[in-house]
C-alpha positions in Angstrom: 8.5 9.4 53.7 6.7 7.9 51.2 2.6 7.9 51.8 1.4 3.8 50.5 0.3 5.2 47.5 3.9 7.0 46.4 4.8 3.5 47.8 2.7 1.0 45.1 3.2 4.2 42.7 6.5 3.6 42.5 6.1 -0.3 42.8 3.7 0.0 39.9 6.4 2.4 37.6 8.9 0.1 38.1 7.1 -3.2 37.4 5.9 -1.7 34.2 9.6 -0.2 33.2 10.6 -4.5 33.9 7.9 -5.9 31.7 8.5 -2.7 28.7 12.1 -3.6 28.6 11.1 -7.3 28.1 8.1 -7.1 25.1 9.5 -3.4 24.2 5.9 -1.6 24.8 4.8 0.2 28.5 1.6 -2.2 29.1 -1.7 -1.1 30.7 -3.2 -2.7 34.1 -5.4 -4.7 31.3 -2.2 -5.8 29.7 -0.6 -7.1 32.4 -3.3 -8.9 33.5 -3.3 -11.1 30.2 0.6 -12.1 31.3 -0.1 -13.6 35.0 -3.4 -15.6 32.8 -1.2 -16.4 30.3 1.7 -18.1 33.2 -1.6 -19.5 35.1 -2.7 -20.6 32.5 1.3 -22.0 31.3 0.0 -21.1 27.6 1.7 -18.8 25.5 0.5 -17.2 21.9 0.9 -14.3 20.3 -2.5 -14.0 19.2 -5.5 -14.4 21.5 -9.2 -14.0 20.9 -11.4 -10.7 22.4 -13.1 -13.7 24.3 -9.6 -16.0 25.6 -7.9 -12.3 26.8 -11.1 -11.7 28.7 -11.0 -15.4 30.0 -7.4 -14.3 30.9 -7.8 -11.6 32.8 -10.9 -13.3 34.9 -7.6 -15.9 35.6 -5.7 -13.5 36.7 -7.7 -11.7 39.0 -8.6 -15.1 40.4 -5.4 -15.8 41.2 -4.4 -12.3 42.5 -7.4 -12.6 44.8 -6.8 -16.3 46.2 -4.0 -15.0 48.0 -6.0 -13.4 50.2 -9.1 -15.8 50.2 -11.6 -14.1 47.8 -10.7 -17.2 45.4 -10.4 -21.1 45.2 -9.3 -22.8 42.0 -12.2 -25.6 41.8 -9.7 -27.3 39.0 -9.2 -27.4 35.5 -11.6 -28.0 32.2 -10.4 -30.4 29.3 -8.8 -28.3 27.9 -6.7 -27.1 30.7 -7.9 -23.6 31.9 -7.8 -23.0 35.9 -11.9 -22.8 37.0 -11.9 -20.7 40.3 -14.8 -20.5 43.0 -15.5 -17.2 44.7 -15.5 -17.4 48.5 -16.6 -14.3 49.7 -17.5 -11.6 48.5 -14.8 -8.9 47.4 -13.9 -5.6 49.2 -13.8 -3.4 46.2 -15.5 -0.3 46.8 -15.3 2.3 43.9 -13.2 1.8 40.5 -10.2 3.7 41.6 -10.5 1.2 44.7 -10.4 -1.5 42.5 -7.5 -0.3 40.6 -5.2 0.4 43.6 -5.8 -3.3 45.1 -5.9 -4.5 42.0 -2.0 -2.7 40.8 -1.4 -3.9 45.3 -1.6 -7.7 44.4 0.2 -7.9 40.8 3.3 -6.0 42.3 3.4 -8.7 44.8 2.5 -11.4 42.6 6.1 -10.2 40.2 7.6 -9.8 44.0 7.2 -13.7 44.3 8.4 -15.1 41.3 
């Protein structure tokens, strides 16, 4: 029987393989967050500026954590970018726990599509 960590590792690996087939390169967590951000924003471009990439990752993280009540969508600005309100303190204690938590949310997000 697989442990929860082994199961997550397998689901994460499967997701990255699917994305690699679709886009030609194996993405890391940051690139996956950018993809989610673009999907949530509803805009796809081949070139994003550094600040835009950071904003896309922020959109993704807020969207993923909104499922568990950490953020709430407040609305969109004039350019269509969503804005989120923090509702409660994030549960992360360290970087490793944060990455595991985000990977869990990411695979759940893609499973729900």
